[in-house]
C-alpha positions in Angstrom: -0.1 -0.3 -0.3 3.2 2.7 0.8 4.4 1.9 -2.6 0.8 2.8 -3.8 1.3 6.1 -2.3 4.0 7.0 -4.5 2.2 7.1 -7.1 1.4 10.4 -6.1 4.2 11.7 -6.9 4.6 10.9 -10.5 0.9 11.6 -11.0 1.5 15.0 -9.6 4.7 16.0 -12.0 2.4 14.9 -14.6 -0.6 17.1 -13.1 2.3 20.2 -13.3 2.9 19.5 -16.5 -0.3 19.2 -18.1 -1.8 22.4 -16.0 1.1 24.3 -17.1 1.0 23.0 -21.1 -2.9 24.4 -20.6 -2.2 27.8 -19.8 0.7 28.2 -22.4 -1.9 26.8 -24.8 -4.7 28.9 -23.5 -2.0 32.3 -23.3 0.6 32.5 -26.5 0.1 30.9 -29.9 2.5 29.4 -31.8 6.1 31.4 -32.0 4.6 34.3 -29.4 6.9 34.7 -26.5 6.4 36.5 -23.6 8.9 38.3 -21.6 9.2 37.2 -17.7 12.7 38.5 -17.1 13.3 40.7 -20.2 16.7 39.6 -22.2 17.0 36.7 -19.9 13.5 34.5 -19.2 11.1 34.4 -22.1 7.7 32.2 -22.2 7.9 31.4 -26.4 5.4 28.5 -27.8 6.6 26.3 -29.6 5.7 22.4 -31.0 8.9 20.1 -30.7 7.9 17.3 -33.1 11.4 15.4 -32.6 13.1 13.9 -30.3 15.3 15.3 -27.4 16.6 18.9 -28.8 14.6 18.4 -31.8 16.3 15.4 -33.5 14.6 12.9 -35.8 12.4 15.9 -37.1 13.7 14.0 -40.7 11.8 11.0 -40.0 8.7 10.4 -41.2 5.5 11.1 -39.2 4.4 7.5 -38.6 8.1 6.6 -37.5 8.2 9.1 -35.7 5.2 7.7 -34.0 6.3 4.3 -33.9 10.0 5.2 -32.5 8.4 7.5 -29.6 5.6 5.0 -29.0 8.6 2.2 -28.7 10.9 4.0 -26.4 7.9 5.6 -24.4 6.5 1.7 -23.4 9.5 0.4 -23.0 11.1 3.5 -20.6 7.5 3.2 -18.8 7.8 -0.3 -18.2 11.5 0.0 -17.6 11.1 2.8 -15.2 8.4 2.1 -13.7 9.4 -1.6 -12.3 12.3 0.0 -10.7 9.7 2.8 -9.2 7.5 0.4 -7.6 9.7 -2.6 -6.8 9.9 -3.4 -3.0 14.0 -2.5 -2.1 13.9 0.8 -4.0 15.5 3.2 -1.9 13.6 6.5 -1.0 15.8 8.6 -2.7 15.5 6.4 -6.0 12.0 6.3 -5.9 11.7 10.3 -5.7 14.1 9.9 -9.1 12.3 7.8 -10.7 9.4 9.6 -10.0 10.4 12.5 -11.6 11.4 11.1 -14.1 8.1 8.7 -14.7 5.6 12.1 -14.0 7.8 14.2 -17.1 8.1 11.3 -19.3 4.4 10.5 -19.4 3.4 14.0 -19.7 5.6 14.5 -22.9 4.5 11.3 -24.1 0.7 12.4 -23.9 1.9 15.3 -25.7 2.9 13.4 -28.5 -0.1 10.7 -28.3 -2.5 13.6 -28.2 -0.7 16.4 -30.3 1.8 14.8 -32.2 4.0 17.1 -30.8 5.6 18.2 -27.3 4.5 21.5 -26.0 7.8 23.7 -24.9 7.8 27.3 -23.6 10.7 27.5 -21.2 12.9 29.8 -23.1 16.7 30.8 -21.7 18.8 33.4 -23.1 22.0 34.6 -21.5 23.8 37.2 -23.5 24.3 35.4 -26.7 23.5 32.1 -25.8 19.9 31.2 -26.2 19.0 27.3 -24.6 16.7 24.9 -26.3 12.8 25.7 -24.9 12.0 22.9 -23.2 8.9 22.6 -20.6 7.9 21.6 -17.3 8.3 17.6 -18.1 11.4 18.4 -19.1 12.8 19.8 -15.9 11.3 16.9 -13.9 13.3 14.5 -15.9 16.5 16.3 -15.6 16.0 16.5 -11.5 14.8 13.1 -11.6 18.1 11.7 -13.9 20.1 14.4 -11.6 19.4 13.0 -8.3 19.6 8.9 -9.9 23.0 9.9 -11.2 24.2 11.4 -7.5 22.9 8.8 -5.7 24.8 6.3 -8.2 27.8 8.1 -7.4 27.6 8.6 -4.1 26.1 5.5 -2.9 28.5 3.0 -0.9 30.2 0.2 -3.6 29.0 -3.4 -2.6 31.8 -5.0 -1.6 33.8 -7.3 -4.5 33.8 -10.5 -3.4 35.4 -13.3 -5.4 32.8 -16.0 -6.7 33.4 -19.4 -5.5 32.6 -22.0 -8.6 
């Protein structure tokens, strides 16, 4: 039962992503931009029809749908099993919950719109980062937490195997 309560974490991440995308879609048209901190942070509505950083847009739409669908399903199964496993630590469960919630948000976009809604837009001088969304933020935070935990966790003792 306690493991099922953990499902609130990816569900909350998913809800935050869905809500933020619904708001931006009501607020801006594609390509429109709204300055939040002029010269640094904007809300700019874009649709990413490709994969990470807009890659794979050269693939035909049906091929992208198949690739993203299969990859997304495989990721949900893999990370979902880790997330719900009995021995998963609290930190791992938090990281995996954020990753799952974000992945579901972007996956839902691909199913509903055929593209991911991106709108968080940062500029620093002449450097302009790719536009991203709340789901991407959850995935990144979860991946960083998971990676840090793996780097900082005590290593298991290496024992010679007996034949």
